[in-house]
C-alpha positions as CSV (number, residue, x, y, z in Angstrom):
1,M,36.5,167.1,-175.5
2,A,34.4,164.0,-174.3
3,R,35.6,160.7,-174.8
4,H,33.8,158.5,-177.2
5,P,31.8,156.0,-175.2
6,T,33.0,153.2,-177.3
7,F,36.8,153.8,-176.3
8,A,36.0,155.0,-172.7
9,P,37.4,151.6,-171.0
10,L,40.8,152.3,-172.7
11,G,41.2,155.3,-170.2
12,I,41.5,152.7,-167.5
13,P,45.2,151.8,-167.3
14,T,44.5,148.0,-166.3
15,F,41.9,147.4,-169.0
16,R,44.5,149.3,-171.5
17,R,47.3,147.3,-170.7
18,L,45.5,144.0,-170.5
19,W,43.8,144.8,-174.0
20,V,46.8,145.5,-175.9
21,S,48.7,142.2,-174.6
22,S,45.5,140.5,-175.4
23,Q,45.7,141.6,-179.3
24,V,49.2,140.2,-179.5
25,S,48.0,136.9,-178.1
26,N,44.8,137.2,-180.5
27,L,47.3,138.0,-183.5
28,G,49.2,134.8,-182.5
29,G,46.1,132.6,-182.1
30,L,44.9,133.6,-185.4
31,I,48.5,132.9,-187.4
32,Q,48.4,129.6,-185.7
33,A,44.7,128.9,-186.9
34,V,45.8,129.6,-190.5
35,G,48.8,127.2,-190.0
36,A,46.6,124.3,-188.6
37,G,43.8,124.7,-191.1
38,W,46.3,125.0,-193.9
39,L,48.5,122.1,-192.6
40,M,45.5,120.1,-192.4
41,T,44.6,120.4,-196.4
42,S,48.2,119.1,-197.2
43,L,47.8,116.3,-194.8
44,T,44.3,115.1,-196.1
45,S,41.9,115.7,-198.9
46,S,38.8,115.2,-196.7
47,H,36.6,118.2,-196.2
48,G,35.4,116.5,-193.0
49,M,38.9,116.5,-191.4
50,V,39.6,120.0,-192.5
51,A,36.2,120.9,-191.0
52,L,37.5,119.0,-187.8
53,V,40.2,121.6,-187.1
54,Q,37.7,124.1,-186.2
55,A,35.5,121.5,-184.4
56,S,38.5,120.5,-182.2
57,N,39.1,124.1,-181.6
58,T,35.7,124.9,-180.1
59,L,34.6,121.3,-178.6
60,P,36.6,121.6,-175.4
61,I,35.1,125.2,-174.9
62,M,31.5,123.3,-175.2
63,V,32.8,120.7,-172.8
64,F,35.1,122.4,-170.1
65,S,33.5,125.8,-169.9
66,L,31.1,124.8,-167.3
67,V,33.7,123.7,-165.1
68,A,35.7,126.9,-166.0
69,G,33.0,129.1,-165.1
70,A,32.4,127.6,-161.7
71,L,36.2,127.9,-161.0
72,A,35.9,131.6,-162.3
73,D,33.2,132.3,-159.7
74,S,34.9,130.4,-156.8
75,F,38.7,131.0,-157.2
76,D,41.1,133.9,-157.9
77,R,40.2,134.9,-161.5
78,R,44.0,136.4,-162.1
79,R,45.6,133.1,-161.4
80,I,43.3,131.0,-163.6
81,L,44.1,133.6,-166.5
82,I,47.5,133.1,-165.8
83,A,47.5,129.3,-165.8
84,A,45.8,129.2,-168.7
85,Q,48.1,131.4,-170.7
86,V,51.1,129.3,-169.4
87,F,49.5,125.9,-170.2
88,M,48.6,127.2,-174.1
89,L,52.1,128.7,-174.3
90,A,53.3,124.9,-173.6
91,V,50.9,123.3,-176.0
92,S,51.9,125.7,-178.8
93,A,55.6,125.1,-178.3
94,A,55.2,121.4,-178.3
95,L,53.1,121.8,-181.3
96,A,55.7,123.9,-183.1
97,L,58.4,121.3,-182.3
98,T,56.2,118.5,-183.4
99,A,55.4,120.0,-186.9
100,W,59.1,121.3,-187.3
101,A,60.2,117.6,-186.9
102,G,57.6,116.3,-189.5
103,V,56.0,113.7,-187.4
104,L,52.7,115.5,-187.2
105,S,49.8,113.2,-188.3
106,P,46.2,114.5,-189.0
107,W,44.8,113.2,-185.6
108,G,47.7,114.4,-183.9
109,L,47.0,118.0,-185.4
110,L,43.5,117.7,-184.1
111,A,44.8,116.4,-180.6
112,F,47.0,119.6,-180.3
113,T,44.0,121.9,-181.6
114,F,41.8,120.2,-179.1
115,L,44.3,121.0,-176.1
116,L,44.6,124.7,-177.1
117,G,40.7,124.8,-177.0
118,S,40.8,123.5,-173.6
119,G,43.1,126.5,-172.6
120,V,40.6,128.7,-174.0
121,A,38.0,126.9,-172.4
122,L,39.6,127.4,-168.8
123,Y,40.6,131.4,-170.0
124,N,37.6,132.6,-171.5
125,P,34.8,132.7,-168.4
126,S,37.6,134.1,-166.0
127,W,38.5,136.8,-168.8
128,Q,35.2,137.5,-169.5
129,A,33.9,137.7,-165.8
130,S,36.9,140.3,-165.1
131,M,35.5,142.6,-167.2
132,G,33.1,143.6,-164.4
133,D,36.2,143.9,-161.9
134,I,38.2,146.0,-164.1
135,V,35.5,148.5,-165.7
136,P,32.7,150.2,-164.1
137,R,29.2,148.8,-165.3
138,S,28.4,151.8,-167.3
139,D,31.4,150.8,-169.6
140,L,30.9,147.0,-169.7
141,S,29.0,146.8,-173.2
142,A,31.8,149.3,-174.5
143,A,34.5,146.6,-172.9
144,V,32.9,143.8,-174.6
145,S,32.7,145.8,-177.9
146,L,36.5,146.6,-177.7
147,N,37.5,143.1,-177.1
148,S,35.6,142.0,-180.0
149,M,37.0,145.0,-182.1
150,G,40.7,143.9,-181.0
151,F,40.2,140.4,-181.9
152,N,38.5,141.3,-185.3
153,L,41.0,144.1,-186.0
154,M,43.7,141.2,-185.5
155,R,41.6,138.9,-187.7
156,S,41.8,141.3,-190.5
157,V,45.7,141.1,-190.8
158,G,46.4,138.0,-188.7
159,P,45.2,135.7,-191.3
160,A,47.0,137.1,-194.1
161,L,50.3,137.2,-192.1
162,G,49.6,133.8,-191.3
163,G,49.0,132.8,-194.8
164,A,52.6,134.4,-196.0
165,L,54.3,132.8,-193.1
166,V,52.9,129.6,-193.8
167,A,53.9,129.8,-197.6
168,L,57.4,131.2,-196.7
169,A,58.3,129.2,-193.7
170,G,55.9,126.7,-193.1
171,A,53.2,125.7,-190.6
172,A,55.8,125.1,-187.7
173,A,56.7,128.8,-187.9
174,A,53.2,130.0,-187.3
175,F,52.9,127.6,-184.5
176,G,56.2,129.0,-182.9
177,V,55.0,132.6,-183.2
178,N,51.9,131.7,-181.5
179,A,53.6,130.5,-178.6
180,L,55.6,133.6,-178.2
181,S,52.6,135.5,-178.5
182,Y,51.5,134.4,-175.1
183,L,54.2,136.1,-173.1
184,P,52.8,139.8,-173.1
185,T,49.5,138.7,-171.7
186,I,51.1,136.7,-168.9
187,W,53.4,139.8,-168.1
188,S,50.2,142.0,-167.9
189,L,48.4,139.6,-165.7
190,I,51.3,139.0,-163.4
191,R,51.4,142.9,-163.1
192,W,47.6,143.0,-162.6
193,Q,46.7,143.4,-158.6
194,P,42.9,143.2,-158.4
195,E,41.1,144.5,-155.5
196,T,39.3,141.3,-154.0
197,A,36.7,141.5,-151.0
198,P,37.5,138.8,-148.2
199,A,35.3,136.0,-148.4
200,R,32.7,135.6,-145.6
201,L,31.6,132.1,-146.5
202,P,33.5,128.8,-147.2
203,R,34.2,128.2,-151.0
204,E,31.3,126.2,-152.6
205,P,32.1,122.7,-153.6
206,L,32.8,122.5,-157.5
207,G,29.6,120.3,-158.2
208,Q,27.3,122.4,-155.9
209,A,28.6,125.4,-157.7
210,L,27.8,124.0,-161.1
211,G,24.4,123.1,-159.9
212,A,23.9,126.7,-158.4
213,G,24.8,127.9,-161.8
214,L,22.4,125.7,-163.7
215,R,19.8,126.5,-161.4
216,Y,20.2,130.4,-161.8
217,V,20.2,130.0,-165.7
218,S,17.3,127.6,-165.7
219,M,15.3,130.0,-163.6
220,S,16.2,132.8,-165.5
221,P,13.9,133.1,-169.0
222,N,15.8,136.1,-170.5
223,L,19.1,133.9,-170.3
224,M,17.7,131.0,-171.4
225,R,16.5,132.6,-174.6
226,V,19.8,134.1,-175.1
227,M,21.5,130.5,-174.7
228,G,18.9,129.0,-177.3
229,R,19.5,131.8,-180.1
230,A,23.2,131.8,-179.6
231,A,23.4,128.0,-180.0
232,L,21.6,128.3,-183.2
233,F,23.4,131.0,-184.8
234,G,26.9,129.1,-183.6
235,F,25.7,126.1,-185.4
236,A,24.7,127.5,-188.6
237,A,27.5,130.4,-188.6
238,S,30.2,127.9,-188.0
239,S,29.8,126.8,-191.6
240,V,32.0,129.6,-192.9
241,L,35.2,129.2,-190.8
242,A,34.7,125.3,-190.8
243,L,34.8,125.0,-194.7
244,L,36.8,128.2,-195.5
245,P,40.0,126.3,-196.1
246,S,37.9,124.0,-198.5
247,V,36.8,127.2,-200.3
248,A,40.0,128.6,-200.8
249,R,41.5,125.4,-202.0
250,D,38.8,123.8,-204.2
251,M,36.3,126.5,-205.0
252,L,39.0,129.4,-205.7
253,G,41.8,127.4,-206.3
254,G,44.1,129.4,-204.1
255,T,46.8,129.0,-201.7
256,A,47.4,129.5,-198.0
257,L,47.8,133.1,-198.7
258,T,44.2,133.1,-200.3
259,Y,42.9,131.3,-197.1
260,G,44.5,133.9,-195.0
261,M,43.1,136.8,-197.2
262,L,39.6,135.3,-197.0
263,L,39.9,135.3,-193.2
264,G,41.1,139.0,-193.3
265,F,38.0,140.0,-195.1
266,F,35.9,138.3,-192.6
267,G,38.0,140.1,-189.8
268,L,37.5,143.8,-191.9
269,G,33.7,143.0,-191.6
270,A,33.9,142.3,-188.1
271,I,35.7,145.7,-187.4
272,G,32.9,147.4,-189.3
273,G,30.3,145.7,-187.1
274,V,31.8,147.1,-183.9
275,A,32.1,150.5,-185.4
276,V,28.2,150.5,-185.9
277,N,27.4,148.4,-183.0
278,S,26.5,151.3,-180.7
279,R,24.6,153.2,-183.2
280,V,22.7,150.1,-184.3
281,R,21.8,149.1,-180.8
282,A,20.8,152.6,-179.9
283,R,18.2,153.1,-183.1
284,F,17.0,149.3,-183.0
285,A,15.5,146.7,-180.3
286,N,17.5,143.9,-179.6
287,E,15.4,141.3,-181.3
288,K,15.6,143.6,-184.5
289,V,19.5,143.6,-184.4
290,V,19.7,139.8,-183.8
291,V,17.2,139.1,-186.6
292,G,19.3,141.5,-188.8
293,A,22.5,139.6,-188.0
294,F,21.0,136.2,-188.6
295,A,19.5,137.5,-192.0
296,G,22.5,139.4,-193.0
297,F,24.9,136.4,-192.3
298,A,22.7,134.2,-194.2
299,L,23.2,136.6,-197.1
300,G,27.0,136.5,-196.8
301,V,27.0,132.7,-196.6
302,A,25.0,132.2,-199.7
303,G,27.5,134.8,-201.5
304,L,30.3,132.9,-200.4
305,A,28.7,129.5,-202.1
306,L,27.8,131.2,-205.1
307,G,31.0,133.2,-205.5
308,T,33.9,132.2,-207.9
309,H,36.2,135.1,-207.5
310,I,38.1,136.2,-204.5
311,A,36.5,139.8,-204.7
312,V,32.8,138.3,-204.6
313,S,33.8,135.8,-201.7
314,G,35.7,138.6,-199.9
315,A,32.4,141.0,-200.1
316,A,30.3,138.1,-198.7
317,L,32.8,137.6,-196.0
318,M,32.8,141.3,-194.7
319,V,28.8,141.0,-194.6
320,A,29.3,138.1,-192.6
321,G,31.7,139.3,-190.4
322,A,29.9,142.4,-189.4
323,C,26.8,140.2,-188.7
324,W,29.0,137.8,-186.5
325,V,30.0,140.9,-184.3
326,L,26.6,142.3,-184.0
327,A,25.0,138.9,-182.8
328,L,27.6,137.5,-180.4
329,S,28.4,140.7,-178.7
330,L,24.9,141.4,-178.0
331,F,24.3,137.9,-176.8
332,N,27.4,138.2,-174.6
333,V,26.4,141.8,-173.2
334,S,22.9,140.6,-172.4
335,V,24.2,137.5,-170.3
336,Q,26.6,140.1,-168.4
337,L,23.9,142.4,-167.8
338,S,21.4,140.0,-166.8
339,T,23.6,138.2,-164.0
340,P,24.7,139.2,-160.5
341,R,28.5,139.1,-160.0
342,W,28.2,135.8,-157.7
343,V,27.3,133.8,-160.6
344,V,28.3,135.8,-163.8
345,G,31.4,133.5,-164.7
346,R,28.9,130.5,-164.5
347,A,26.3,132.1,-166.8
348,L,29.0,133.3,-169.2
349,S,30.2,129.7,-169.2
350,F,26.7,128.2,-170.1
351,Y,26.4,130.8,-172.8
352,Q,29.9,129.6,-174.1
353,T,28.7,126.2,-173.8
354,S,25.7,126.9,-176.0
355,V,27.5,129.1,-178.9
356,F,30.6,126.9,-178.7
357,G,28.6,123.5,-178.8
358,G,26.8,124.8,-181.6
359,M,30.0,125.5,-183.4
360,A,31.4,122.3,-182.7
361,A,28.4,120.5,-183.7
362,G,27.9,122.5,-186.9
363,S,31.6,122.3,-188.0
364,W,31.2,118.4,-188.1
365,C,27.9,118.5,-189.7
366,W,28.8,121.0,-192.4
367,G,32.0,118.9,-193.2
368,L,30.0,115.8,-193.4
369,L,27.7,117.5,-195.9
370,A,30.6,119.1,-197.7
371,D,32.0,115.8,-198.1
372,A,28.6,114.3,-199.6
373,R,27.4,117.3,-201.6
374,G,30.5,119.7,-201.7
375,P,31.0,122.5,-199.8
376,E,28.6,124.8,-202.1
377,Q,25.7,122.8,-200.9
378,A,26.7,122.8,-197.4
379,L,27.1,126.6,-197.2
380,L,23.7,127.1,-199.2
381,A,21.9,124.8,-196.6
382,A,23.8,126.9,-193.8
383,S,22.3,129.8,-195.1
384,G,18.8,128.5,-195.1
385,L,19.2,127.7,-191.6
386,L,20.4,131.0,-190.6
387,L,17.0,132.4,-192.2
388,L,15.3,130.0,-190.0
389,G,17.1,131.5,-187.0
390,A,15.9,135.0,-187.8
391,A,12.4,133.7,-187.9
392,A,12.9,131.8,-184.6
393,G,12.5,135.1,-182.7
394,R,8.9,134.7,-182.9
395,W,9.1,131.9,-180.0
396,L,12.5,133.0,-178.6
397,P,12.7,136.8,-178.6
398,L,15.5,138.5,-176.7
399,A,14.4,141.2,-174.2
400,E,16.0,144.5,-174.1
401,F,18.7,145.0,-171.7
402,G,17.3,145.4,-168.1
403,T,17.8,148.6,-165.8
404,L,17.8,146.0,-163.0
405,D,20.4,146.8,-160.3
406,L,22.1,143.3,-159.6
407,D,24.3,144.5,-157.0
408,P,24.0,142.7,-153.6
409,L,21.1,143.9,-151.6
410,G,23.3,143.6,-148.5
411,R,20.2,143.8,-145.9
412,F,20.5,140.4,-144.6
413,R,21.9,139.9,-141.1
414,E,22.7,136.5,-139.5
415,P,20.3,136.0,-136.7
416,E,21.6,135.4,-133.3
417,L,20.8,131.6,-132.7
418,R,20.2,130.0,-129.3
419,L,21.4,126.5,-130.7
420,D,25.3,126.3,-131.4
421,L,25.0,125.4,-135.1
422,R,28.2,124.6,-137.2
423,G,28.1,125.7,-140.7
424,R,27.4,122.0,-142.1
425,S,24.5,121.7,-139.8
426,G,21.3,121.0,-141.5
427,P,18.9,120.4,-143.2
428,I,17.4,123.8,-142.4
429,M,13.8,124.3,-143.0
430,V,12.8,128.2,-143.2
431,M,8.9,129.3,-142.6
432,V,7.6,132.6,-143.2
433,E,4.3,133.5,-142.1
434,Y,2.2,136.3,-143.9
435,R,-1.3,137.5,-143.1
436,I,-3.5,138.6,-146.1
437,A,-6.8,139.7,-146.6
438,Q,-9.1,137.9,-149.1
439,E,-9.6,140.7,-151.4
440,D,-5.5,140.7,-151.8
441,T,-5.3,136.8,-152.7
442,E,-5.0,137.3,-156.4
443,A,-2.1,139.8,-155.8
444,F,-0.3,137.9,-153.3
445,L,-0.4,134.8,-155.3
446,A,1.4,136.8,-158.2
447,L,3.9,138.0,-156.2
448,M,4.6,134.6,-154.6
449,Q,5.2,133.3,-158.0
450,I,8.1,135.6,-158.4
451,R,9.1,134.9,-154.9
452,R,9.1,131.4,-155.7
453,R,11.6,131.9,-158.9
454,I,13.8,134.2,-156.7
455,R,14.1,131.3,-153.9
456,I,14.8,128.5,-156.0
457,R,17.3,130.8,-158.5
458,D,19.2,131.6,-155.2
459,G,19.4,128.1,-154.1
460,A,16.0,126.9,-152.0
461,R,14.7,123.4,-152.5
462,Q,11.2,122.1,-151.9
463,W,9.5,125.4,-151.9
464,A,5.8,125.5,-151.0
465,L,3.2,128.0,-150.2
466,L,0.5,126.8,-147.6
467,R,-2.7,128.1,-146.7
468,D,-4.3,127.7,-143.0
469,L,-7.7,125.9,-143.3
470,E,-9.1,127.3,-139.8
471,D,-7.5,130.7,-140.6
472,P,-7.5,131.5,-144.2
473,D,-5.9,134.7,-143.9
474,T,-2.9,133.1,-142.6
475,W,-0.2,131.8,-145.3
476,T,3.0,130.2,-144.9
477,E,6.1,130.2,-147.2
478,S,8.3,127.2,-146.8
479,Y,11.6,126.0,-148.3
480,H,14.6,124.0,-147.2
481,V,18.5,124.2,-147.8
482,P,21.0,121.5,-147.1
483,T,23.1,123.5,-144.3
484,W,23.2,126.6,-142.3
485,V,25.9,127.7,-144.5
486,D,23.6,127.4,-147.6
487,Y,20.9,129.3,-145.8
488,L,23.5,132.3,-145.3
489,R,24.9,132.1,-148.8
490,H,21.0,131.9,-150.3
491,N,20.1,135.3,-148.4
492,E,23.4,136.8,-149.5
493,R,22.5,136.1,-153.1
494,R,19.7,138.4,-153.0
495,T,19.9,141.6,-155.3
496,K,18.5,145.2,-155.0
497,A,16.3,144.3,-158.2
498,D,14.6,141.5,-155.9
499,L,13.7,144.1,-153.2
500,D,10.6,145.5,-155.4
501,S,8.6,142.2,-154.9
502,Y,9.4,141.8,-151.7
503,E,8.3,145.4,-150.6
504,A,5.2,144.7,-152.6
505,L,4.5,141.6,-150.3
506,L,5.0,143.5,-147.1
507,A,2.4,146.0,-148.4
508,L,0.0,143.3,-148.6
509,H,0.8,141.7,-145.3
510,R,-1.8,142.6,-142.7
511,G,-0.1,141.6,-139.5
512,P,0.8,143.8,-136.6
513,E,4.6,143.2,-137.3
514,R,6.5,142.2,-140.2
515,P,6.0,138.5,-141.4
516,R,7.5,136.1,-139.0
517,V,10.3,133.8,-139.9
518,H,11.1,130.7,-138.3
519,R,14.4,129.1,-139.0
520,M,14.4,125.2,-137.9
521,I,16.8,122.3,-138.2
522,E,15.2,119.1,-139.1
523,R,15.7,116.2,-136.7
524,Q,14.3,112.7,-136.5
525,T,16.5,109.9,-136.2
526,V,19.7,111.7,-137.4
527,P,22.6,111.4,-134.8
528,L,23.1,114.7,-132.9
529,Y,26.5,115.8,-133.3
530,D,27.6,119.3,-132.7
531,D,24.5,121.4,-132.9
532,M,23.1,120.8,-129.7
533,A,24.7,123.0,-127.0
534,L,22.3,125.8,-126.2
535,K,24.0,129.5,-126.0
536,P,22.8,131.6,-123.0
537,A,19.7,133.3,-123.6
538,P,20.1,136.9,-124.1
539,D,19.6,139.3,-121.1
540,I,16.7,141.5,-122.1
541,H,17.1,143.5,-119.1
542,H,20.7,144.7,-120.0
């Protein structure tokens, strides 16, 4: 019998082992979240401080994800994952001891949750980017859905267990359980031995890597639309998780167990969202799925605001949980399928910065509004904003999953140079000459617009297109890169999807040979250090 596509990645032993151990860690994290959220309600009566627990957990993901994404693309992801898990284990253990000693203040609790969020910020880009290293591209969407399913499966039981544990043994016990939950994942990561291709070029400096990631995302319209919609969804949807402790305590008159049960309802809804995810995507366009997720979450938030019984609140949270998964998993897969491997960690980090930045800002704003007008009014305002987010598709529509092949093109061969350059030699100027007939000018210019975006996306600077005044059929494309290594890296970033536009340019070129490429190093009054030695000319008669 054929395996269901949703569960196909579980047939891969490495993915299965890491997935199972991750669920143990997710369970511990959810138990810790219940302990932190409920402990804050006993330390202060401020809705704003309660909401800041959620904000302090998501703010570092917004702040540090960009750096973590650059690290994920430049260093050994497995080592980063292990380091992040060990760091979170140490912070959780310290939090448990501090809470057990009874010396934890509201701001101290926020500091510990901020540190745990920092560990998540370091972990997430490497973990998400590793999916493409563990499973084939055809199973990537299923792997993302399974990760979401696993987390929400734990969310359906973890908060209730956390609420019971906090009620019976206190928040310190919840924090201790979370510390122990990191051990299986650490062990699974130590056992994982991924195959890594040897790097041919030196590692990019951190600042340069961040700039390359930002440039790639900014020159990719589909990614920019995903970032915008994700930030808006995160801002509005964060109202539920930020204010849920206040809903349990003040609107329903419940205990820590009530809070855990409410989170469990949200998790159950999310599992339902995963269950229908593949069928919904197969039947509806991406934009319609996102609009439905925004609208459905708005309905769930409104139901939570107006509900006065746990059954009503639970039903509303199940709707919201399903829509949460539909939206965020679609955003995540869109980013991964729209990004080549060399920059996928940074693209995911920009996405996480968008969604978690929206969540951090939203948690703070909804907490302030709840202090001023009450949690009911804050939730209703969030519901209205979600409806506006659904309508935003008119201006920021999501594209369909592309069929573009983003594997490296692999056709570039480093030219044989007469000048003995070093990797740091530069700046380098590149000029490409084309012969274009007058009747092909309009088509040529349209293709060069695509070429410009590809060049800048992959690291070119000062791109220009020049036309010869005396010989109008001669066109010259020019651009700069800082060093020779940057030029090599620029060409190695070309993907198979970029080949179509270049072949179309070659079809318009009327010269007797392929377009002539001039590679030149800029020299004015710059000292001539180590790139002036000439190599022997090749023996053309040999």
